[in-house]
C-alpha positions as CSV (number, residue, x, y, z in Angstrom):
1,M,67.7,-29.5,-35.2
2,K,69.8,-26.6,-33.9
3,N,67.2,-24.1,-34.7
4,K,64.5,-26.1,-33.0
5,I,66.6,-26.2,-29.8
6,I,67.1,-22.4,-29.9
7,I,63.3,-21.9,-30.5
8,I,62.4,-24.2,-27.6
9,S,64.9,-22.5,-25.3
10,L,63.5,-19.0,-26.2
11,I,59.9,-20.2,-25.6
12,F,60.9,-21.6,-22.2
13,V,62.6,-18.4,-21.2
14,I,59.6,-16.3,-22.3
15,A,57.2,-18.7,-20.4
16,V,59.4,-18.4,-17.2
17,L,59.3,-14.5,-17.5
18,V,55.6,-14.4,-17.9
19,L,54.9,-16.8,-15.1
20,N,57.3,-14.9,-12.8
21,S,55.2,-11.8,-13.4
22,F,52.3,-13.7,-11.7
23,Y,54.1,-15.7,-9.1
24,S,57.2,-13.5,-8.3
25,W,59.6,-16.4,-8.3
26,V,62.5,-13.9,-8.4
27,N,62.2,-11.9,-5.3
28,L,63.5,-8.4,-4.7
29,S,66.1,-7.8,-2.0
30,P,64.9,-6.2,1.2
31,E,66.5,-2.9,0.1
32,E,64.7,-3.0,-3.3
33,K,61.4,-3.9,-1.6
34,L,61.8,-0.9,0.8
35,V,62.4,1.4,-2.1
36,D,59.5,-0.1,-4.1
37,E,57.0,0.4,-1.3
38,I,58.1,4.0,-0.7
39,N,57.7,4.8,-4.4
40,N,54.4,2.8,-4.8
41,P,52.3,3.5,-1.7
42,K,49.3,1.1,-1.3
43,T,45.8,2.3,-1.8
44,D,43.1,1.9,0.8
45,T,41.7,-1.6,0.5
46,I,39.3,-1.6,3.4
47,R,35.6,-2.3,2.6
48,I,33.0,-1.8,5.3
49,V,29.5,-3.4,4.8
50,Y,26.7,-2.4,7.2
51,N,23.5,-4.4,7.4
52,S,20.8,-5.0,9.9
53,D,22.5,-7.9,11.6
54,S,26.2,-7.0,11.8
55,T,29.1,-5.0,10.4
56,I,31.6,-6.7,8.1
57,V,35.0,-5.3,7.4
58,K,37.0,-6.8,4.6
59,Y,40.6,-5.8,3.7
60,L,43.8,-7.0,2.1
61,P,46.7,-7.1,4.5
62,N,49.5,-4.6,3.9
63,V,52.8,-6.5,3.6
64,G,56.1,-4.7,3.5
65,Q,59.4,-3.9,5.0
66,N,58.6,-0.9,7.2
67,P,55.3,-0.2,9.0
68,V,55.7,3.6,8.4
69,N,55.0,3.0,4.7
70,N,51.9,0.9,5.3
71,I,50.0,2.5,8.2
72,T,48.7,6.0,8.8
73,R,50.8,8.6,10.5
74,N,48.5,8.7,13.6
75,Y,48.7,5.0,14.1
76,N,52.4,5.0,13.6
77,T,52.7,7.7,16.3
78,Y,50.5,5.7,18.6
79,V,52.6,2.5,18.2
80,S,55.8,4.5,18.8
81,D,54.7,6.6,21.8
82,T,52.1,4.4,23.5
83,L,51.7,0.8,22.3
84,G,55.4,-0.1,22.1
85,P,56.4,1.4,25.5
86,A,53.4,-0.2,27.2
87,L,54.4,-3.6,25.8
88,K,58.1,-2.9,26.3
89,I,58.7,-3.8,22.6
90,A,61.0,-2.0,20.2
91,K,59.3,-0.9,17.1
92,E,61.8,-2.7,14.8
93,D,61.0,-6.0,16.6
94,I,57.3,-5.9,15.7
95,F,56.4,-8.5,13.1
96,E,52.7,-7.7,12.7
97,L,50.3,-5.0,13.8
98,Q,46.5,-4.9,13.8
99,Q,44.1,-2.4,15.3
100,V,40.4,-2.7,15.1
101,R,38.3,0.4,15.8
102,A,34.7,-0.1,16.8
103,K,31.8,1.7,18.4
104,L,29.1,0.4,20.6
105,E,25.8,2.1,20.0
106,G,22.2,1.1,20.5
107,T,19.1,1.1,22.7
108,V,18.4,-1.3,25.6
109,K,15.1,-1.4,27.4
110,S,14.9,-1.5,31.1
111,Q,14.1,-4.9,32.6
112,K,13.0,-3.9,36.1
113,S,13.5,-1.3,38.8
114,E,13.6,-1.4,42.6
115,I,14.3,0.6,45.7
116,D,17.1,-0.9,47.8
117,L,17.6,-0.7,51.6
118,Q,19.5,2.6,51.2
119,K,16.4,4.1,49.5
120,T,18.3,4.2,46.2
121,K,16.4,3.6,43.0
122,V,18.0,0.8,40.9
123,V,17.1,0.2,37.2
124,F,18.3,-2.9,35.4
125,Y,19.1,-3.1,31.7
126,Q,20.1,-6.3,29.8
127,D,20.4,-7.8,26.4
128,K,22.5,-10.7,25.0
129,Y,25.8,-8.9,25.2
130,F,25.2,-5.8,27.4
131,S,24.0,-5.4,30.9
132,A,23.9,-2.4,33.2
133,K,22.2,-0.9,36.2
134,T,21.7,2.7,37.2
135,K,21.5,3.9,40.8
136,T,19.9,7.2,41.8
137,D,20.0,8.2,45.5
138,T,17.6,10.3,47.4
139,V,19.5,13.6,46.6
140,G,19.5,12.9,42.9
141,N,23.1,11.6,42.4
142,S,23.3,8.8,39.7
143,T,25.8,6.2,38.8
144,I,25.8,3.3,36.3
145,D,27.5,-0.1,36.5
146,Y,27.8,-1.8,33.2
147,K,29.3,-4.9,31.5
148,Y,29.7,-5.7,27.9
149,N,30.6,-9.2,26.6
150,A,32.3,-8.3,23.3
151,Q,32.7,-10.8,20.5
152,I,34.7,-10.1,17.4
153,D,35.4,-12.7,14.7
154,I,38.5,-12.5,12.4
155,V,38.6,-14.8,9.4
156,T,41.4,-15.0,6.8
157,T,40.8,-16.5,3.4
158,K,42.9,-17.0,0.2
159,K,41.6,-16.0,-3.1
160,K,42.9,-15.8,-6.7
161,K,42.1,-12.9,-9.1
162,N,42.6,-15.3,-12.0
163,L,44.0,-18.7,-12.9
164,F,47.6,-17.6,-13.1
165,A,47.7,-15.1,-10.2
166,K,49.2,-16.0,-6.9
167,D,47.0,-16.4,-3.8
168,V,45.9,-13.2,-2.1
169,Q,44.9,-13.1,1.5
170,E,41.7,-11.4,2.5
171,V,40.7,-10.7,6.1
172,S,37.1,-10.4,7.3
173,I,36.2,-8.9,10.7
174,T,32.7,-9.0,12.1
175,S,30.7,-9.2,15.2
176,P,27.3,-11.0,15.8
177,D,26.2,-8.0,18.0
178,K,24.4,-5.6,15.6
179,N,25.1,-2.8,18.1
180,L,28.9,-3.1,17.7
181,R,29.9,-1.2,14.6
182,I,33.5,-1.7,13.3
183,N,34.5,1.6,11.7
184,G,38.2,1.1,10.9
185,V,41.2,-1.2,10.7
186,E,44.9,-0.6,10.7
187,H,47.1,-3.5,9.7
188,F,50.7,-4.2,8.8
189,K,52.7,-7.4,8.4
190,K,56.4,-7.6,7.8
191,D,57.5,-9.3,4.6
192,V,59.9,-12.2,5.5
193,S,61.3,-13.7,2.3
194,L,62.0,-17.5,2.4
195,P,65.7,-18.3,2.4
196,S,67.2,-19.7,-0.8
197,R,67.2,-23.5,-1.0
198,R,70.4,-25.6,-1.5
199,F,68.7,-28.0,-3.8
200,G,66.8,-27.1,-7.0
201,I,65.4,-28.7,-10.1
202,G,65.6,-26.9,-13.4
203,I,65.6,-27.2,-17.2
204,Q,69.1,-26.9,-18.7
205,A,69.8,-26.0,-22.4
206,G,73.2,-26.1,-24.1
207,Y,75.7,-28.3,-25.9
208,Y,76.6,-31.8,-24.8
209,Y,79.6,-33.9,-26.0
210,V,78.7,-37.3,-27.4
211,P,81.7,-39.6,-27.3
212,E,80.1,-42.0,-29.9
213,I,80.1,-39.4,-32.6
214,G,83.0,-37.4,-31.4
215,R,81.3,-34.0,-31.3
216,A,79.0,-31.7,-29.3
217,V,75.3,-31.5,-30.0
218,P,72.6,-29.1,-28.7
219,G,70.2,-30.4,-26.2
220,V,67.7,-29.7,-23.4
221,G,67.4,-31.6,-20.2
222,V,66.2,-31.6,-16.6
223,G,68.8,-31.4,-13.9
224,L,69.2,-31.3,-10.1
225,S,71.4,-28.5,-8.8
226,Y,73.1,-28.0,-5.4
227,N,74.2,-24.7,-4.0
228,P,76.9,-25.2,-1.3
229,I,76.6,-21.6,-0.1
230,K,73.3,-20.6,1.3
231,F,72.5,-16.9,1.3
């Protein structure tokens, strides 16, 4: 009986260690996470798909302790020197960053042209998202007035690589306008670990004293624990 209890306990410990490798039940401290992301920089996970209708960008969010370790040097400089001061936000107070780089490119046919009261030639252009008009005066000076109704859709999904793996977020960015080409994304999200819980349920193994027989016997049971100090 004693050997069976030991074997069951070992199997349980091994199972917990294996599952922890998938689900990360035992979390590293912020200091350990910082060292880990410095020593193990993330690879580029951005995938850009171009087709005749739209551009689709898919990427896995970078989660860490410090944005410097998860975004490019140019974007980090932009956040420090331009974005942060413009928003009056300290860099250490930023929880999440996301920048989408896109380019508008295409051809729009003219709809009509006319001569206004000032003898200026006005040409109108328009499609579903873009509208403009050019003005050319009698001495050849030209100007353009334009308007663009941008639409960008951001969708977050959860996926599993396999049955035992934890959920992984994937973000998709696209636009219904085929002339709007998304050509890059910068993203960082600060890792905020959940605080430890006071109550917990776990499997306990050890020896238990049985008054009826006057001695301790090995056993395994399920118990409720309470932690009076919350870290």
